[in-house]
Each structure stands twice: as C-alpha cells, then as structure tokens.
C-alpha positions as semicolon CSV with decimal commas, in nm:
position;residue;x (nm);y (nm);z (nm)
1;X;0,972;-1,963;-2,083
2;X;0,799;-2,265;-1,925
3;X;0,910;-2,152;-1,580
4;X;0,769;-1,803;-1,635
5;X;0,437;-1,938;-1,762
6;X;0,406;-2,174;-1,467
7;X;0,471;-1,899;-1,216
8;X;0,212;-1,677;-1,382
9;X;-0,046;-1,955;-1,356
10;X;0,039;-2,010;-0,990
11;X;-0,009;-1,642;-0,913
12;X;-0,331;-1,624;-1,115
13;X;-0,464;-1,927;-0,927
14;X;-0,374;-1,767;-0,595
15;X;-0,566;-1,454;-0,686
16;X;-0,877;-1,635;-0,809
17;X;-0,896;-1,862;-0,505
18;X;-0,802;-1,619;-0,229
19;X;-0,891;-1,270;-0,347
20;X;-1,231;-1,275;-0,182
21;X;-1,100;-1,324;0,170
22;X;-0,722;-1,287;0,198
23;X;-0,646;-0,926;0,294
24;X;-0,327;-0,773;0,429
25;X;-0,316;-0,731;0,806
26;X;-0,098;-0,464;0,964
27;X;-0,002;-0,436;1,331
28;X;0,057;-0,093;1,485
29;X;0,297;-0,102;1,779
30;X;0,234;0,226;1,959
31;X;0,342;0,388;2,283
32;X;-0,006;0,320;2,421
33;X;-0,043;-0,040;2,305
34;X;-0,085;-0,245;1,990
35;X;-0,376;-0,286;1,751
36;X;-0,431;-0,468;1,422
37;X;-0,592;-0,342;1,103
38;X;-0,704;-0,520;0,790
39;X;-0,654;-0,347;0,457
40;X;-0,913;-0,338;0,179
41;X;-0,660;-0,472;-0,073
42;X;-0,907;-0,575;-0,341
43;X;-1,173;-0,313;-0,272
44;X;-0,940;-0,013;-0,268
45;X;-0,621;-0,132;-0,444
46;X;-0,464;0,210;-0,507
47;X;-0,513;0,347;-0,156
48;X;-0,442;0,024;0,031
49;X;-0,153;-0,053;-0,203
50;X;0,007;0,284;-0,134
51;X;-0,030;0,238;0,242
52;X;0,119;-0,111;0,228
53;X;0,413;0,016;0,022
54;X;0,484;0,281;0,287
55;X;0,461;0,022;0,566
56;X;0,705;-0,204;0,380
57;X;0,949;0,090;0,364
58;X;0,904;0,144;0,743
59;X;0,786;0,495;0,662
60;X;0,558;0,516;0,966
61;X;0,812;0,402;1,225
62;X;0,855;0,672;1,490
63;X;0,577;0,895;1,355
64;X;0,323;1,040;1,600
65;X;-0,052;1,075;1,597
66;X;-0,037;1,452;1,563
67;X;-0,413;1,517;1,577
68;X;-0,668;1,371;1,817
69;X;-1,028;1,490;1,819
70;X;-1,239;1,325;2,090
71;X;-1,535;1,128;1,958
72;X;-1,424;1,192;1,599
73;X;-1,083;1,073;1,472
74;X;-0,718;1,019;1,551
75;X;-0,480;1,123;1,272
76;X;-0,116;1,041;1,193
77;X;0,123;0,963;0,910
78;X;0,301;1,298;0,880
79;X;0,680;1,248;0,903
80;X;0,722;1,611;1,018
81;X;0,457;1,580;1,289
82;X;0,317;1,918;1,188
83;X;0,012;1,803;0,995
84;X;0,139;1,935;0,663
85;X;0,397;1,670;0,567
86;X;0,378;1,365;0,345
87;X;0,576;1,115;0,136
88;X;0,662;1,360;-0,143
89;X;0,387;1,253;-0,382
90;X;0,007;1,227;-0,396
91;X;-0,230;0,953;-0,509
92;X;-0,568;0,977;-0,684
93;X;-0,884;0,948;-0,479
94;X;-1,053;0,609;-0,486
95;X;-1,409;0,561;-0,364
96;X;-1,620;0,251;-0,318
97;X;-1,966;0,242;-0,162
98;X;-1,866;-0,068;0,035
99;X;-1,582;0,121;0,207
100;X;-1,740;0,355;0,461
101;X;-1,622;0,579;0,746
102;X;-1,757;0,359;1,024
103;X;-1,605;0,315;1,369
104;X;-1,251;0,180;1,336
105;X;-1,223;0,248;0,963
106;X;-0,905;0,396;0,816
107;X;-0,941;0,694;0,583
108;X;-0,691;0,905;0,390
109;X;-0,648;1,261;0,516
110;X;-0,622;1,519;0,242
111;X;-0,634;1,889;0,162
112;X;-0,867;1,850;-0,136
113;X;-0,934;1,610;-0,422
114;X;-0,642;1,382;-0,519
115;X;-0,403;1,522;-0,258
116;X;-0,364;1,222;-0,023
117;X;-0,019;1,078;0,039
118;X;0,070;0,921;0,374
119;X;-0,151;1,089;0,634
120;X;-0,443;0,879;0,755
121;X;-0,708;0,888;1,024
122;X;-0,900;0,627;1,219
123;X;-1,267;0,688;1,295
124;X;-1,361;0,686;1,664
125;X;-1,730;0,667;1,573
126;X;-1,944;0,638;1,261
127;X;-1,855;0,945;1,052
128;X;-2,059;0,870;0,742
129;X;-2,059;1,239;0,644
130;X;-1,692;1,194;0,545
131;X;-1,768;0,930;0,281
132;X;-1,794;1,157;-0,025
133;X;-1,455;1,319;0,029
134;X;-1,221;1,082;0,213
135;X;-1,130;0,736;0,075
136;X;-1,155;0,447;0,322
137;X;-0,901;0,166;0,282
138;X;-0,903;-0,052;0,595
139;X;-1,046;-0,115;0,939
140;X;-0,927;-0,208;1,289
141;X;-0,998;-0,575;1,357
142;X;-0,824;-0,623;1,694
143;X;-0,773;-0,408;2,006
144;X;-1,001;-0,123;1,898
145;X;-0,993;-0,020;2,265
146;X;-0,634;0,099;2,216
147;X;-0,750;0,332;1,939
148;X;-1,033;0,457;2,161
149;X;-0,786;0,523;2,445
150;X;-0,567;0,727;2,211
151;X;-0,881;0,923;2,125
152;X;-0,916;1,026;2,490
153;X;-0,566;1,167;2,555
154;X;-0,539;1,533;2,666
155;X;-0,470;1,771;2,377
156;X;-0,393;2,139;2,327
157;X;-0,601;2,396;2,139
158;X;-0,470;2,257;1,807
159;X;-0,585;1,902;1,893
160;X;-0,224;1,792;1,941
161;X;-0,167;1,539;2,224
162;X;0,016;1,692;2,519
163;X;0,209;1,366;2,553
164;X;0,316;1,233;2,212
165;X;0,149;0,911;2,103
166;X;0,410;0,737;1,889
167;X;0,384;0,461;1,630
168;X;0,703;0,285;1,740
169;X;0,676;0,051;1,443
170;X;0,415;-0,055;1,189
171;X;0,449;-0,399;1,032
172;X;0,268;-0,631;0,793
173;X;0,179;-0,936;1,000
174;X;-0,032;-1,119;0,742
175;X;0,012;-1,082;0,368
176;X;-0,295;-1,065;0,145
177;X;-0,328;-1,039;-0,234
178;X;-0,096;-0,739;-0,254
179;X;0,167;-0,939;-0,066
180;X;0,157;-1,233;-0,308
181;X;0,516;-1,165;-0,411
182;X;0,625;-1,247;-0,055
183;X;0,574;-1,613;-0,150
184;X;0,879;-1,570;-0,373
185;X;1,087;-1,371;-0,124
186;X;1,397;-1,574;-0,204
187;X;1,392;-1,436;-0,558
188;X;1,242;-1,092;-0,493
189;X;1,521;-0,860;-0,601
190;X;1,372;-0,643;-0,872
191;X;1,397;-0,271;-0,803
192;X;1,124;-0,045;-0,943
193;X;1,142;0,335;-0,944
194;X;0,965;0,562;-0,909
195;X;0,705;0,378;-0,703
196;X;0,424;0,491;-0,708
197;X;0,458;0,595;-1,072
198;X;0,240;0,768;-1,329
199;X;0,410;0,768;-1,670
200;X;0,700;0,524;-1,660
201;X;0,894;0,286;-1,436
202;X;1,261;0,199;-1,440
203;X;1,360;-0,160;-1,360
204;X;1,695;-0,264;-1,220
205;X;1,799;-0,609;-1,107
206;X;2,122;-0,784;-1,000
207;X;2,314;-0,960;-1,278
208;X;2,090;-1,213;-1,452
209;X;2,172;-1,529;-1,635
210;X;2,147;-1,426;-1,999
211;X;1,939;-1,660;-2,209
212;X;1,897;-1,723;-2,577
213;X;2,086;-1,589;-2,873
214;X;2,244;-1,250;-2,836
215;X;2,214;-1,257;-2,456
216;X;1,842;-1,180;-2,453
217;X;1,692;-1,175;-2,103
218;X;1,364;-1,335;-2,000
219;X;1,064;-1,140;-2,126
220;X;0,907;-0,899;-1,879
221;X;0,539;-0,930;-1,791
222;X;0,322;-0,684;-1,602
223;X;-0,012;-0,805;-1,462
224;X;-0,280;-0,666;-1,235
225;X;-0,391;-0,792;-0,893
226;X;-0,633;-1,034;-1,056
227;X;-0,353;-1,211;-1,244
228;X;-0,458;-1,061;-1,578
229;X;-0,173;-0,970;-1,814
230;X;-0,155;-0,594;-1,863
231;X;0,170;-0,555;-2,059
232;X;0,439;-0,779;-2,207
233;X;0,784;-0,649;-2,299
234;X;0,991;-0,890;-2,510
235;X;1,348;-0,917;-2,642
236;X;1,511;-0,734;-2,351
237;X;1,887;-0,709;-2,392
238;X;1,992;-0,511;-2,087
239;X;1,879;-0,348;-1,765
240;X;1,807;-0,093;-1,623
241;X;1,507;-0,060;-1,849
242;X;1,249;0,218;-1,872
243;X;0,892;0,104;-1,944
244;X;0,606;0,330;-2,049
245;X;0,304;0,262;-1,823
246;X;0,107;0,576;-1,910
247;X;-0,168;0,373;-2,080
248;X;-0,231;0,148;-1,779
249;X;-0,531;0,231;-1,557
250;X;-0,452;0,339;-1,201
251;X;-0,408;0,047;-0,964
252;X;-0,160;-0,206;-0,826
253;X;0,050;-0,414;-1,067
254;X;0,315;-0,684;-1,050
255;X;0,629;-0,701;-1,264
256;X;0,763;-1,049;-1,337
257;X;1,102;-1,135;-1,487
258;X;1,163;-1,508;-1,489
259;X;1,091;-1,620;-1,132
260;X;1,133;-1,271;-0,986
261;X;0,827;-1,067;-0,886
262;X;0,778;-0,716;-0,751
263;X;0,482;-0,479;-0,732
264;X;0,423;-0,112;-0,801
265;X;0,137;0,135;-0,776
266;X;0,020;0,321;-1,089
267;X;-0,122;0,664;-1,001
C-alpha cells in the first residue's frame, strides 16, 4: 500500500501546484488550417472533461463544421453532419460566470437544458446573450484568424458551407489537470465503462499480480480533480468490478488501482 499512497500524494501535489494555470490544449487540424484551443479544465470540469474524453477517442476526426453563421458562430461536432447527431448520451449543463461567450470561446450546442453531447460552437464575436443557456468550456488561443476565415465561407440557406470544412484530426497537444494520468501512461490500462457514467462504472484491467492473503487485489481509490479522496473500495478479489457512483457529485474523477490511473466523467 505504500506505493499507492505515494502515488496519491504525487497526484495531489500536482493538482495543488498546477491547477491554477495548467489547462489542456487541443489542436484542430482542419481543411482550412490549424488552430489551438485551451480548455477550462478546472473551471468547467464536466463540460471540458467530456470534450477531452471525445478528443482522446478521436471522435471528432473527419467531422465537418456543418453550420456557419457569419459574424456569429461556427458549429461542428455532429458525426452525422446533419446537425442532429451526437455521441449517444447527454451531459448536464454547467455554468460559471467566469466562462463567457466572448470572441473565440467554445460553447456547447444544445436543444434545451441538459441536452449537450458532442456538438460545439466557436464564437466569431462577443455573444454574451448566449451565456444563460450555453455552457462555455474553452477558448481559442492561437490562430483565431483560421476560425474567422471559416466563418466567412459561402453557405446555403441552411447555413451549411457549400464546400465542406473538415476537422481532419483533433488532438491534445498539451495535457492539463485532466490529463494528469498521462504522466503514468506506461501503466494506464484500466478500462472504465460506461464513460461518462451516472449510476455505476464497471472496471476491467489486464491480469494483475494478486497480493495478500486470499489473492486480494490492491484497494481501489476514486478521487476528484483536486486530489481529494471521493471513494475507497477495499478487499477486491476479482475484476471486472461494478462500483456504485450514484452518490458522487457530477464532475471528473480518477480511478487508481496500485500504480494504474484512469479518469471518468460523472454526469
């Protein structure tokens, strides 16, 4: 258990020393050029965490910006390209007065309260009237001119670009607090499903070294993005294992088994 405790302290230290400034950066490689966005990991952990999870799964690769409204927004993230598709789940709305729909800010598109999934928009100007209804979770920090150029492409009567603007690939190019587990990539082989999850998660992992009497595995710890322990599950004899997370507040959490770490989003 010493190894587990030490790793927990390392992660907690990383959060307390870097959480104020280390945010995830994501590069969008599009058919019209590249731009970089910074996520609001700590300010909007549910929304940013969901977006980062989708990027890690390469969900956005090959998806188009299906809606462009000049001097307003560009919108993408629908795998069907129709404007009505998503990832197959929704996340709860998350609002913070410090996250506003200013020029370059990323917001979640939705069809009503708590209906966001994967579709997002980028503001081409200050659209502060959107603040009460659309969560903001990031902002463009490099090559905003590429976003503005996309906002000028010819469109049809449905605001759909006449020439598709494609996100060829979307990649994390700098890991922030939500990417802390990347520091342990060599041991990151926990599988968590479903993810995001609301009531329970199921953990699977390649064969582990069994420890202690009766083949008991390392205890499982779940902690939040601030390194605070949220749940401890002890005396685990076998995996896969189903864990009840219904009592946890919505947010981003990390599961740790021995020296293995993985994250999930509670919705």
